Structures are given as structure tokens and as C-alpha cells.
C-alpha positions in Angstrom: -15.7 57.4 40.1 -13.5 54.2 41.4 -15.7 51.2 40.7 -14.4 49.2 43.5 -16.0 45.7 42.8 -14.9 45.6 39.4 -11.3 47.1 40.5 -11.3 43.8 43.2 -11.8 41.6 40.6 -9.6 43.2 38.0 -6.5 43.2 40.8 -7.3 39.3 41.9 -6.5 38.6 38.3 -4.0 41.0 37.7 -2.0 39.2 40.7 -2.7 36.0 39.4 -0.8 36.4 35.6 1.9 38.3 38.1 2.8 34.9 40.0 2.5 33.2 36.4 4.8 35.2 34.9 7.4 34.6 37.2 6.8 31.0 37.8 7.2 30.4 34.0 11.0 31.2 34.7 10.9 27.6 35.7 8.3 26.5 33.3 10.2 23.9 30.4 13.6 25.0 31.8 16.5 25.9 30.1 19.6 28.5 30.3 18.0 31.7 30.2 21.2 33.5 30.0 21.1 32.3 26.3 19.2 34.7 23.8 17.9 31.6 21.9 16.3 30.4 25.9 15.0 33.9 26.7 14.4 34.8 23.2 12.9 32.3 21.6 11.6 29.7 24.5 14.2 27.1 23.2 12.1 26.1 20.4 10.3 23.7 22.2 6.6 25.0 22.0 4.7 22.3 20.9 0.9 22.7 19.1 -1.8 23.4 21.8 1.0 26.1 23.5 2.0 27.8 20.1 -1.6 28.0 19.5 -2.0 30.1 22.5 1.1 31.7 22.2 0.0 33.0 18.1 -3.5 33.7 19.5 -2.2 35.6 22.5 0.2 37.0 20.1 -1.7 38.0 17.1 -5.6 39.3 18.7 -4.6 41.5 21.0 -6.2 43.8 23.8 -6.1 46.8 21.2 -8.0 44.2 18.9 -10.9 44.1 21.4 -11.1 47.9 21.7 -10.5 49.2 18.0 -12.2 46.3 16.2 -15.5 47.3 17.4 -15.0 50.8 17.8 -14.6 51.3 14.1 -17.4 49.0 13.4 -19.1 51.9 15.5 -17.9 54.5 14.0 -17.4 53.4 10.1 -19.9 50.5 10.3 -19.0 47.5 7.5 -15.2 48.5 6.6 -14.1 48.0 10.2 -15.1 43.9 9.2 -12.4 43.9 6.8 -10.4 42.0 9.7 -12.6 38.8 9.2 -11.3 37.8 5.4 -8.0 38.9 7.2 -7.6 35.2 8.6 -9.1 33.7 5.7 -6.0 34.5 3.5 -3.4 34.7 6.2 -3.3 30.9 7.3 -3.0 29.3 4.2 0.1 31.5 3.7 1.3 30.4 6.9 1.0 26.8 5.9 3.1 27.4 2.8 5.8 30.0 4.1 6.3 29.6 8.0 7.6 26.0 8.2 9.9 26.6 5.5 11.3 30.0 7.2 11.0 28.0 10.6 13.1 25.1 9.1 16.0 27.4 8.1 15.9 29.1 11.0 16.1 25.6 13.0 19.0 24.8 11.0 21.4 27.7 10.9 20.6 29.0 14.4 18.6 32.0 13.5 16.3 34.3 16.3 15.1 37.0 13.6 14.4 37.4 10.3 17.3 39.8 9.6 19.6 36.5 10.4 17.9 34.8 7.7 18.4 38.1 5.3 21.8 38.6 6.2 23.0 34.8 5.4 20.4 34.5 2.7 21.6 37.7 0.8 25.3 37.7 2.6 24.2 41.3 3.4 24.8 43.0 6.7 23.0 46.3 5.7 19.9 44.7 4.3 19.9 42.8 7.4 20.0 46.1 8.9 17.5 47.6 6.8 14.9 45.0 8.1 15.8 44.8 11.6 15.3 48.8 11.7 11.7 48.4 9.8 10.8 45.6 12.3 11.8 47.7 15.8 10.4 50.9 14.0 6.8 49.3 13.4 6.7 47.4 16.7 7.1 50.4 18.6 3.8 52.2 18.3 2.4 48.5 18.0 3.4 47.9 21.7 2.1 51.8 22.3 -1.5 50.7 21.2 -1.4 47.6 23.5 -1.0 50.0 26.3 -3.6 52.4 25.2 -5.9 49.4 25.3 -5.4 49.0 29.1 -5.2 52.3 29.7 -9.0 52.9 28.4 -10.4 50.0 30.6 -8.5 51.7 33.4 -10.3 54.9 32.8 -13.6 53.5 32.2 -13.3 51.7 35.9 -12.3 55.2 37.4 -8.9 54.6 38.9 -6.0 56.6 38.4 -4.7 55.7 34.8 -1.0 56.9 34.9 -0.3 55.4 38.3 -2.3 51.9 37.5 -0.3 51.9 34.0 3.1 52.1 35.7 2.7 49.7 38.4 1.4 47.4 35.5 4.3 47.8 33.4 6.7 47.8 36.1 5.7 44.3 36.8 5.6 43.2 33.5 9.0 44.2 32.6 10.1 42.9 35.6 8.7 39.1 34.5 9.8 39.7 30.9 13.6 40.3 31.9 13.5 37.2 34.4 11.3 35.1 32.3 11.8 35.7 28.3 9.4 34.5 26.1 8.1 31.5 28.7 6.5 34.0 30.4 4.0 35.7 27.7 3.6 32.0 26.4 2.2 30.6 30.0 0.0 34.0 30.6 -1.7 33.1 27.4 -3.0 29.9 28.0 -5.1 32.3 30.7 -5.5 35.6 28.8 -7.1 33.4 25.7 -9.4 31.1 28.0 -10.4 34.9 29.8 -11.1 36.4 26.1 -13.1 33.5 25.0 -15.5 33.2 28.3 -16.0 37.1 28.3 -16.7 37.0 24.5 -19.2 34.0 24.9 -21.0 35.3 27.7 -21.3 38.9 25.7 -22.5 37.2 23.0 -25.3 35.5 24.4 -26.1 38.3 27.1 -26.3 41.3 25.8 -28.6 40.3 22.7 -30.8 39.4 25.3 -30.6 42.1 27.0 -31.2 44.2 23.9 -34.0 42.1 22.6 -32.4 39.9 20.0 -30.1 40.0 16.9 -32.8 41.5 14.9 -33.6 44.7 17.0 -29.8 45.3 17.4 -29.5 45.3 13.5 -33.0 47.2 13.1 -31.5 49.9 15.1 -28.0 49.9 13.3 -28.1 52.7 10.5 -28.5 50.7 7.0 -25.1 52.7 6.0 -23.2 51.0 9.1 -24.7 47.3 7.7 -23.6 47.1 3.8 -20.1 48.5 2.3 -20.8 51.5 -0.3 -19.2 50.9 -3.6 -16.7 53.8 -3.2 -14.9 51.2 -0.3 -14.8 48.1 -2.5 -11.3 48.9 -3.3 -10.2 50.0 0.1 -11.8 47.1 1.7 -10.6 44.3 -0.4 -6.8 45.8 -0.7 -6.6 46.7 3.0 -7.7 42.9 3.8 -5.3 41.2 1.6 -2.1 43.6 2.3 -2.9 43.2 5.8 -3.2 39.7 5.5 0.5 39.6 3.7 1.8 41.8 6.4 0.6 40.2 9.4 3.4 37.7 9.7 6.0 40.1 8.9 5.9 41.8 12.2 8.7 40.9 14.4 6.3 39.6 17.0 4.7 37.0 15.0 7.8 35.6 13.4 9.3 35.2 17.1 5.7 33.4 18.4 6.1 31.0 15.1 10.0 30.6 15.5 9.3 29.2 19.2 7.3 26.3 18.0 9.3 22.9 17.9 8.9 21.7 14.7 7.1 22.3 11.1 4.4 20.1 12.1 3.2 22.1 15.1 3.2 25.2 12.8 1.1 23.3 9.8 -1.7 22.1 12.7 -2.0 25.7 13.9 -2.7 27.1 10.2 -5.4 25.0 10.6 -6.6 25.9 14.2 -6.3 29.3 14.2 -8.9 30.4 11.9 -11.4 29.4 15.1 -10.0 33.0 16.4 -11.4 34.4 13.2 -14.8 33.6 14.4 -14.0 34.9 17.7 -13.0 37.9 16.2 -16.3 38.3 14.3 -18.1 37.7 17.4 -16.0 40.6 18.7 -16.8 42.9 15.9 -20.5 43.1 16.4 -19.8 44.7 19.9 -19.8 47.3 17.9 -23.2 47.2 16.6 -24.2 46.1 20.0 -22.9 49.5 21.3 -24.9 51.6 18.5 -28.3 49.5 19.8 -27.6 50.1 22.9 -27.0 53.5 22.7 -23.2 53.9 23.9 -21.8 57.0 23.2 -18.1 57.6 23.1 -16.6 59.3 26.1 -13.7 60.7 27.9 -10.4 60.6 26.5 -10.5 57.8 24.4 -13.0 58.4 22.4 -14.8 55.4 20.5 -12.0 52.9 22.1 -14.1 53.3 25.0 -17.7 52.1 23.8 -16.7 48.8 24.1 -15.8 49.0 28.1 -18.9 51.1 28.7 -20.9 48.2 26.8 -19.4 45.9 29.3 -20.3 47.8 32.4 -24.0 48.3 30.9 -24.7 45.1 30.5 -23.4 43.3 33.1 -23.1 43.3 37.2 -19.5 44.6 38.4 -18.2 41.8 39.2 -18.2 40.0 35.6 -17.2 43.5 34.4 -14.2 43.4 36.2 -13.8 40.1 35.0 -13.9 41.2 31.4 -11.7 44.4 32.0 -9.2 41.8 33.5 -9.3 40.0 30.3 -8.8 42.9 28.0 -6.0 44.1 30.3 -4.3 40.6 30.1 -4.4 40.6 26.5 -2.6 43.6 26.1 0.1 42.3 28.5 0.6 38.9 26.5 1.7 40.9 23.1 3.4 43.4 24.4 5.7 41.2 26.4 6.3 39.0 22.9 6.8 42.4 20.8 9.2 43.7 23.4 11.3 40.4 23.2 11.0 40.1 19.3 12.2 44.1 19.2 15.0 43.2 21.5 16.3 40.3 19.7 16.4 42.4 16.7 18.3 45.0 18.1 20.9 42.7 19.8 21.3 40.1 16.9 21.2 42.6 14.2 22.4 46.0 15.3 24.8 45.1 18.7 25.9 42.2 17.5 26.7 43.1 14.1 28.0 46.5 14.5 28.7 47.2 18.2 29.9 44.3 19.6 31.1 41.7 17.4 32.8 39.5 19.5 29.9 39.4 22.1 29.3 36.0 23.8 25.5 33.9 23.6 25.4 35.3 27.5 26.5 38.9 26.5 23.9 38.8 23.6 21.3 37.6 26.3 22.1 40.5 28.8 21.7 43.2 26.3 18.3 41.7 24.3 17.0 41.9 28.0 17.8 45.5 29.0 16.7 46.4 25.3 13.5 45.0 26.0 12.9 47.1 29.2 14.0 50.2 27.0 11.5 49.5 24.3 8.9 49.3 27.1 9.7 52.3 28.6 9.7 54.0 25.0 6.1 52.6 24.1 4.9 53.8 27.8 6.3 57.4 26.5 3.6 57.3 23.7 1.0 57.1 26.3 1.8 58.7 29.6 3.6 62.2 27.7 0.3 64.2 26.7 -0.7 64.3 23.3 1.5 61.5 21.9 -1.8 59.3 22.0 -2.4 60.1 18.4 1.1 59.7 17.6 0.8 56.3 18.5 -2.2 55.4 16.5 -1.2 56.7 13.6 2.4 55.3 13.6 0.5 52.2 13.7 -1.3 52.8 10.4 2.4 53.9 9.2 4.0 49.9 10.9 1.6 48.4 8.7 2.5 50.2 5.5 6.5 49.8 6.6 6.5 46.1 7.5 4.9 44.7 4.3 7.9 46.6 2.4 10.2 43.4 4.0 8.2 41.0 2.2 11.0 40.4 -1.1 13.6 40.3 1.2 11.8 37.7 4.1 9.1 35.4 2.0 10.0 36.1 -1.9 13.5 35.0 -0.9 12.6 31.6 0.9 11.2 30.5 -2.8 13.3 32.8 -5.4 16.5 31.6 -6.2 17.7 34.6 -8.3 17.1 38.0 -6.0 19.7 40.2 -6.0 20.1 42.1 -3.2 20.7 45.4 -4.6 17.6 45.2 -6.1 16.2 43.8 -3.2 17.2 47.2 -1.1 16.3 49.4 -3.6 12.9 48.0 -3.9 12.5 48.5 -0.4 13.8 52.0 -0.8 11.2 52.3 -3.0 8.3 50.8 -0.9 9.1 53.0 2.2 9.4 56.4 -0.2 5.9 56.0 -1.6 4.1 54.4 1.2 5.4 57.1 3.9 4.6 59.7 1.1 1.1 58.7 0.8 0.7 58.6 4.3 2.0 62.2 4.5 -0.7 62.9 1.7 -3.3 61.6 4.2 -1.6 63.3 7.1 -1.3 59.7 8.5 -5.2 59.5 9.4 -5.9 56.9 7.2 -3.8 53.8 5.9 -6.3 54.7 2.6 -5.3 56.9 -0.5 -7.3 57.8 -4.0 -5.4 56.6 -6.9 -6.3 58.1 -10.3 -7.5 54.2 -11.5 -10.9 53.2 -11.7 -12.9 56.4 -12.7 -12.1 60.1 -13.0 -11.9 60.2 -9.0 -9.6 57.1 -8.7 -10.7 54.8 -6.5 -9.1 54.3 -2.5 -6.7 51.6 -2.0 -4.7 50.2 0.6 -1.3 52.2 0.8 0.5 49.1 2.5 -0.6 47.3 -0.9 0.2 49.4 -3.5 3.8 50.2 -2.3 4.3 46.8 -1.8 3.9 46.2 -5.8 5.8 48.9 -6.4 8.7 47.5 -4.1 8.1 43.6 -6.0 8.2 45.6 -9.3 11.5 47.0 -8.5 13.2 43.5 -6.9 12.0 41.5 -10.1 13.0 43.9 -12.6 16.4 44.9 -10.9 17.5 41.2 -10.4 16.1 40.1 -14.1 18.6 43.0 -15.3 21.6 42.1 -13.3 21.4 38.6 -14.6 21.2 39.6 -18.0 24.3 41.7 -17.7 25.7 39.2 -15.6 26.5 41.4 -12.6 24.1 39.8 -10.0 25.3 39.7 -6.4 24.2 36.9 -4.1 21.5 35.4 -5.6 21.2 32.3 -3.6 23.7 32.0 -0.7 22.1 29.1 1.1 22.1 25.4 -0.2 18.7 24.2 -0.6 19.8 21.3 2.2 19.6 24.4 4.5 15.7 24.5 4.1 15.2 21.0 4.6 14.8 18.9 8.2 18.0 17.5 9.6 18.8 14.1 9.4 17.9 12.3 12.6 20.8 11.5 14.5 21.3 7.6 14.9 20.9 6.1 17.9 23.0 5.1 20.8 
């Protein structure tokens, strides 16, 4: 049954952000026929705008849906997302300003642009680009899944509403590029903050307070069982290392106007970790409220059901719009990031080396449309939803294998490109093998250490440690044998701020 009061508020806010998406083409004007303007916003976003952009980029609708769903179903294990925020932002402070500076100095749009020149290897850059695109596609699909869950709870036709939503998304992304999701992120984050703060006050009052909520939750859900200690800690560390290797987070970072904007954001973004902790508590509240998974989306539906249980229709519509807009922003950025990789590191490198900047922008725009269509297929074609979820698990395992080529290479001069390539292959093969053993149902695998039954660890972290081991040993051997290739093809000056131009 359609909840018309919810739908009315939902549609009104949806129309508002659609208008913003088209208005964004005129915001901070630039030539959108150039990929640096279309795909990176001209690298001119300051501290505040970057904060909203990265917040909208990292904390997605599926986070809003999936994190409390994991807490609802698995208890404390779902809280691994909180130490991720503690670990990742010091790394951002140390690493990302250096990557931003060399990208600014050399005109890089993607991480693969950097890898190509750093190692003087088109092939290694291609591997990094393909890894990024493959890891991003199911991530976009899961954003669409977040919208589908909300639409289903409101009682509307999911397929028709999704087609309309993503037709609009595709058009304003094509027209406005990165400016569209950036401007909409200002609204999205405001809606999310209001929704969470109101929910964290009103729902406990309705349920009798936090004491009653925690008393209702099974004891096994409140604490982490000892066998999961290794899985919890390695999942948190591995997820933190992988987060800013995803193409969409690199794109959001490279769009900043300066190193200082990135450093300040690494200090301010932990506020979202507080928000994420509050969102996670919704899983416990759903247990206390007696919510039961319903419909085709299972536990992913518990937060929308909890919102309907606790609030009048108009506020439920407001909250559902926040979740849906929270999907459109990252989905748009992800599609732009994947399109940038295809255009710069596949199309220009292998299909049309003489492409002009305007050719690049045109191809990137078309590629972003195709990426959205592919991701939408995961959701609309019966039976593929489960593949989107399982492939997203693999996406994190795969993208972390780019760490030596992107992050480690920023600081270690003597890496050999053949060793880095072989390390990538070892990480991808071993990580994929362990995922296959788990039938893609879990990113944790029992390794034969720490006892007769082994200990469950995050597959991505174990695989990248093997990857790094191959890179270090292989590079050392290459230097020892006198055959090292492309140890440091960029000069140290490429990583330093450009001198200020003299006054006219």
C-alpha cells in the first residue's frame, strides 16, 4: 500500500535536489568540456565544500541501511566501522596531501595517471584502472539497492521509480559533472544529520530509554565473542587502508583546492564517525522495537521499518528522502570516478592516443552513463541483487591490492615495477581464491594460525600483506641483481608545492 504522505515529502525533496543538480553547471563556472573541470570540479573546492563532498562520498545510503542491518543481525561485529574512522583519517592526513600535490603539479585526474608516470608503465596503470572500475561497479549498485529498499517500504513501484531517479541522475551528472553531487551533498548531509539526531532522541523516548533498549537486546549481540577478535580488528584495519584507494574517494580528494583543505578535512571528517556510531545504534533500536525483516530485502529493511514505526508520515518521508539522496550523491561520484579511469587510462592510452581534452570529456560523460546503466542492471534484473552484494565484498579485497602502487610508491623510491605488478597479481589471486572458498558470502576466512581451528581474518588484509611482501622482496632482488626497472621516474620536486608566480 502506497504511503502517500511519505511519498509527497520524498518527491518534493527529490525535485529540489534535481533542480540543484542542473543549477550546479553554473556554480563555480568552468569549461565542462574539459575533463579536469567536469570530472574534478576544476580542483577548486575549499575546506567546507570538500568536507561535505567527502562526507557525501564516504557515508552513503547503503551505509545508513547496511550498518544498522549488520548490527541488527550480527551484533557487535557490525561496529567494526567505528575504528575504521579512527584509523583512516590520520592516514589521510599523511598520505593524501602528497598524492594531491603531485596530481596537481602533473595534471593527473586519476590514481592510474600517477602510477603510469611513477613507474613508466602503461600496463601497470591499466591494471590499477581496471581494478578500480571493477571494484566500483557493485558499489554503485548497492547505492541503488539502498534507494530500492526505501521505495519498497513506501509501497511504490520500485522498478519505475528507480528508472526515473537514475534517468534524472544520469542527465544532471552528464551536464554538470562533479559539481552536481558536490552541491547536492550540502543538502544531503544536512538531511542526514537532522534525521539521525531526531531519531536518536525520539526513538529511545518511544522505547523507554537506552536502558530498556540494551536490556532487550540479546547479550550475545552486545559483546564481541573471542573468536571474532581477529576478524573484527583486521576488518577494521583493512577497511581503513582500502577506503581512500577507491576511485570515488580519490576523485573527491583530488577535487580539493589545496593540501591544507585536505589536512583540515582529515581533522573534521571524524565527526562523521560519531554520526556513524549513532546510525549503528538504530540496529539495536530495531531489535527493541520488535522489527522483523520483511519483503525481498531482508534485514536491510529494518531501518526504514523502524522509521515508519517511530515517526509520522511526513517525517518518515523526510528521512527516506535523506537516505535516497544519500545514495544519489555517491552513485554520481562513483560513476564519474569510473568514467575518469576509463577515459584517461583505457580510451586515451589504448584506443585513441591522440584524443583532445574535449574528446576525453565527451567519452567520460558517455562512460558515466554506461556505468550507471550497468549498475542499475544489478538491481532491476531478477537474481542479480545478491551478486551486487557479494561482489562489493570482493571490491574491498581487490581495491586494497592497489596500495603498493599508489600509496607505498608515494614514499618508497626503490620499488621495481615488475615486483609491483607481480605483487598485485598475487594479492588479487589469493584474495579471490579465499573469497571463492567462502562462496563470496563473507570477507572473513579462517587461516591456520592461533590454534587448531585457526583464526578468522579479513581476506583483503592478508592478501595485501602477501602483495607487499612480494613487492619488497622482488624490488630488493631486482636492485641486488642490477636489473631494477623504473624505481623513481618522477623527481622529488614533482611532490612539492609549485613556487608562487611573481606578481604582475
